[in-house]
Backbone as CSV, one residue per row, in Angstrom:
resi,resn,N_x,N_y,N_z,CA_x,CA_y,CA_z,C_x,C_y,C_z
1,MET,-8.048,4.065,7.455,-6.867,4.602,6.792,-5.651,4.266,7.642
2,GLY,-4.650,3.698,7.009,-3.412,3.358,7.695,-2.414,4.500,7.631
3,VAL,-1.347,4.363,8.383,-0.302,5.383,8.415,1.053,4.691,8.390
4,LEU,1.923,5.182,7.521,3.314,4.751,7.484,4.103,5.828,8.212
5,LEU,4.646,5.482,9.373,5.427,6.428,10.161,6.886,6.254,9.773
6,TYR,7.461,7.320,9.258,8.794,7.278,8.661,9.738,8.218,9.391
7,ALA,10.901,7.706,9.772,11.940,8.497,10.450,11.324,9.193,11.658
8,ASP,11.536,10.506,11.775,11.020,11.222,12.948,9.784,12.055,12.639
9,ASP,9.116,11.793,11.501,7.889,12.509,11.141,6.746,12.026,12.034
10,PRO,6.221,12.882,12.924,5.170,12.444,13.836,3.810,12.261,13.161
11,HIS,3.636,12.803,11.965,2.342,12.736,11.286,2.217,11.509,10.392
12,GLY,3.286,11.094,9.793,3.278,9.926,8.936,2.636,10.178,7.585
13,ILE,2.565,9.119,6.810,2.024,9.151,5.462,0.759,8.313,5.474
14,GLU,-0.382,8.930,5.169,-1.641,8.196,5.163,-1.770,7.375,3.891
15,ILE,-2.033,6.079,4.084,-2.203,5.133,2.981,-3.330,4.197,3.402
16,ASP,-4.243,3.899,2.470,-5.350,3.027,2.870,-4.803,1.688,3.377
17,ASP,-5.540,1.094,4.298,-5.085,-0.118,4.988,-4.693,-1.245,4.039
18,ARG,-5.485,-1.489,3.037,-5.201,-2.609,2.125,-3.873,-2.396,1.398
19,THR,-3.684,-1.191,0.891,-2.433,-0.885,0.202,-1.260,-0.996,1.163
20,LEU,-1.415,-0.429,2.362,-0.333,-0.445,3.335,0.022,-1.870,3.761
21,ALA,-0.968,-2.740,3.875,-0.690,-4.139,4.230,0.194,-4.799,3.168
22,HIS,-0.055,-4.504,1.908,0.757,-5.064,0.828,2.148,-4.437,0.797
23,LEU,2.205,-3.124,0.979,3.508,-2.446,1.008,4.366,-2.978,2.151
24,LYS,3.741,-3.230,3.288,4.466,-3.735,4.458,5.204,-5.026,4.120
25,VAL,4.547,-5.951,3.439,5.169,-7.227,3.077,6.374,-6.998,2.173
26,VAL,6.204,-6.161,1.161,7.288,-5.901,0.208,8.443,-5.164,0.890
27,ILE,8.124,-4.117,1.638,9.159,-3.306,2.280,9.949,-4.124,3.294
28,LEU,9.253,-4.838,4.174,9.965,-5.589,5.214,10.816,-6.700,4.618
29,GLY,10.344,-7.321,3.552,11.147,-8.351,2.893,12.462,-7.782,2.377
30,ARG,12.406,-6.621,1.796,13.622,-5.998,1.249,14.531,-5.474,2.347
31,LEU,13.957,-4.884,3.370,14.787,-4.373,4.459,15.473,-5.513,5.213
32,ARG,14.810,-6.672,5.317,15.443,-7.836,5.940,16.700,-8.257,5.186
33,ARG,16.690,-8.026,3.879,17.857,-8.360,3.042,18.842,-7.190,2.967
34,GLN,18.631,-6.190,3.832,19.511,-5.015,3.909,19.520,-4.191,2.616
35,GLU,18.425,-4.221,1.864,18.320,-3.442,0.630,17.856,-2.027,0.939
36,CYS,18.346,-1.080,0.168,17.912,0.316,0.221,17.203,0.623,-1.092
37,PHE,16.137,1.408,-1.025,15.365,1.736,-2.217,14.450,2.913,-1.896
38,THR,13.765,3.423,-2.906,12.820,4.507,-2.681,11.396,3.972,-2.745
39,LEU,10.481,4.719,-2.142,9.045,4.478,-2.221,8.426,5.753,-2.768
40,SER,7.677,5.633,-3.861,7.061,6.808,-4.499,5.560,6.608,-4.641
41,TRP,4.837,7.716,-4.575,3.394,7.687,-4.756,2.938,9.023,-5.321
42,ILE,1.735,9.024,-5.872,1.125,10.236,-6.402,0.348,10.885,-5.267
43,ARG,0.606,12.156,-5.027,-0.100,12.888,-3.975,-1.480,13.310,-4.462
44,ALA,-2.414,13.315,-3.559,-3.783,13.741,-3.875,-3.798,15.239,-4.161
45,ALA,-4.747,15.654,-4.965,-4.892,17.079,-5.290,-5.093,17.914,-4.023
46,SER,-5.735,17.330,-3.016,-5.989,18.058,-1.766,-4.704,18.359,-0.994
47,THR,-3.621,17.633,-1.310,-2.337,17.878,-0.635,-1.314,18.511,-1.565
48,GLY,-1.783,19.040,-2.675,-0.890,19.753,-3.575,-0.537,19.000,-4.838
49,SER,-1.007,17.783,-4.983,-0.750,16.902,-6.128,0.738,16.708,-6.381
50,GLY,1.082,16.037,-7.451,2.478,15.739,-7.753,2.895,14.386,-7.217
51,ARG,4.183,14.115,-7.254,4.745,12.845,-6.790,5.587,13.106,-5.542
52,GLU,5.581,12.146,-4.654,6.411,12.233,-3.449,7.225,10.957,-3.353
53,THR,8.448,11.075,-2.849,9.352,9.930,-2.735,10.098,10.000,-1.410
54,ILE,10.263,8.847,-0.778,11.094,8.752,0.421,12.137,7.655,0.192
55,TRP,13.255,7.765,0.901,14.341,6.791,0.850,14.133,5.803,1.986
56,LEU,14.131,4.510,1.672,13.985,3.478,2.688,15.287,2.712,2.827
57,ALA,15.729,2.571,4.067,16.955,1.845,4.376,16.780,1.197,5.748
58,PRO,17.486,0.100,6.006,17.343,-0.586,7.290,17.618,0.304,8.503
59,SER,18.402,1.343,8.344,18.757,2.200,9.483,17.722,3.284,9.784
60,ILE,16.719,3.450,8.938,15.712,4.493,9.137,14.509,3.899,9.864
61,PRO,14.116,4.483,11.006,12.954,3.962,11.734,11.696,3.993,10.860
62,LEU,10.919,2.920,10.947,9.728,2.765,10.128,8.696,2.003,10.941
63,ARG,7.452,2.476,10.893,6.380,1.789,11.620,5.121,1.817,10.769
64,PHE,4.374,0.730,10.787,3.126,0.610,10.037,1.976,0.606,11.032
65,ARG,1.005,1.489,10.825,-0.170,1.516,11.705,-1.406,1.333,10.833
66,LEU,-2.082,0.202,11.016,-3.277,-0.105,10.238,-4.497,-0.075,11.146
67,ASP,-5.593,0.475,10.643,-6.827,0.534,11.424,-7.548,-0.804,11.469
68,ASP,-7.490,-1.565,10.383,-8.183,-2.842,10.287,-7.382,-3.913,11.025
69,PRO,-7.896,-4.419,12.151,-7.119,-5.372,12.938,-6.968,-6.738,12.271
70,ASP,-7.913,-7.131,11.418,-7.874,-8.460,10.810,-7.310,-8.432,9.393
71,GLY,-7.794,-7.527,8.591,-7.338,-7.443,7.208,-7.853,-8.587,6.359
72,ARG,-7.959,-8.315,5.080,-8.361,-9.357,4.126,-7.110,-10.090,3.653
73,PRO,-7.286,-11.264,3.076,-6.122,-11.972,2.521,-5.427,-11.100,1.476
74,LEU,-4.125,-11.257,1.375,-3.346,-10.443,0.443,-3.467,-10.972,-0.984
75,ASN,-3.314,-10.065,-1.930,-3.385,-10.363,-3.353,-1.959,-10.653,-3.839
76,ARG,-1.683,-11.917,-4.140,-0.335,-12.328,-4.522,0.132,-11.619,-5.794
77,GLU,-0.761,-11.434,-6.747,-0.388,-10.752,-7.986,0.043,-9.308,-7.701
78,TRP,-0.660,-8.640,-6.818,-0.311,-7.266,-6.457,1.051,-7.232,-5.765
79,LEU,1.292,-8.190,-4.866,2.606,-8.271,-4.213,3.706,-8.424,-5.260
80,ASN,3.466,-9.273,-6.251,4.459,-9.475,-7.320,4.681,-8.195,-8.118
81,GLN,3.601,-7.494,-8.437,3.728,-6.256,-9.205,4.434,-5.164,-8.401
82,LEU,4.101,-5.049,-7.122,4.785,-4.074,-6.266,6.269,-4.413,-6.167
83,SER,6.572,-5.692,-5.984,7.972,-6.124,-5.909,8.716,-5.810,-7.197
84,ALA,8.044,-5.960,-8.318,8.680,-5.666,-9.610,9.057,-4.193,-9.708
85,THR,8.223,-3.301,-9.165,8.601,-1.882,-9.193,9.805,-1.649,-8.295
86,ALA,9.859,-2.344,-7.160,10.998,-2.205,-6.244,12.272,-2.784,-6.860
87,ASP,12.133,-3.818,-7.686,13.299,-4.392,-8.368,14.003,-3.342,-9.220
88,ARG,13.247,-2.364,-9.693,13.818,-1.286,-10.508,14.359,-0.154,-9.623
89,GLY,14.303,-0.333,-8.292,14.872,0.637,-7.370,13.891,1.641,-6.807
90,ASP,12.660,1.642,-7.303,11.663,2.609,-6.834,10.331,1.888,-6.651
91,LEU,10.054,1.485,-5.412,8.775,0.859,-5.094,7.690,1.903,-5.315
92,ARG,6.753,1.600,-6.175,5.678,2.547,-6.501,4.347,1.999,-6.048
93,ILE,3.521,2.885,-5.514,2.165,2.499,-5.148,1.347,2.478,-6.441
94,ILE,0.941,1.281,-6.819,0.163,1.086,-8.043,-1.189,0.478,-7.668
95,PRO,-2.186,0.615,-8.550,-3.508,0.065,-8.231,-3.493,-1.460,-8.111
96,GLU,-4.378,-1.974,-7.287,-4.490,-3.420,-7.120,-5.090,-4.043,-8.375
97,PRO,-4.430,-5.080,-8.910,-4.981,-5.758,-10.086,-6.155,-6.658,-9.692
98,GLU,-6.981,-6.926,-10.658,-8.081,-7.868,-10.444,-7.522,-9.264,-10.630
99,ALA,-7.075,-9.879,-9.554,-6.481,-11.208,-9.626,-6.861,-11.976,-8.372
100,ALA,-6.592,-13.257,-8.394,-6.879,-14.103,-7.239,-6.057,-13.649,-6.051
101,ILE,-6.653,-13.697,-4.881,-5.915,-13.337,-3.668,-5.127,-14.535,-3.187
102,ALA,-4.044,-14.231,-2.482,-3.190,-15.306,-1.952,-3.975,-16.084,-0.916
103,GLY,-3.707,-17.296,-0.804,-4.417,-18.039,0.211,-3.753,-19.249,0.514
């Protein structure tokens, strides 16, 4: 399980490694272009359920911690779909599509 460490929250947001690896590519690409946007996800029932959203901007400290040191190749279709949600101003964690992985 990976962790997205946001601002000064010492606990971070737990996200599975594969999802976090894809989010990292999308988020860092946008932050490099000085874009600001939100990241939203559905909370698990064990944490109270509902939706949670954070504001991402180049000035907010952000760190990605993944447990898997190697990782599998990224799914280009998923990257495109995640980017499309961010194009609308709210990057959403969506399920990985069954598509060819980038290579």
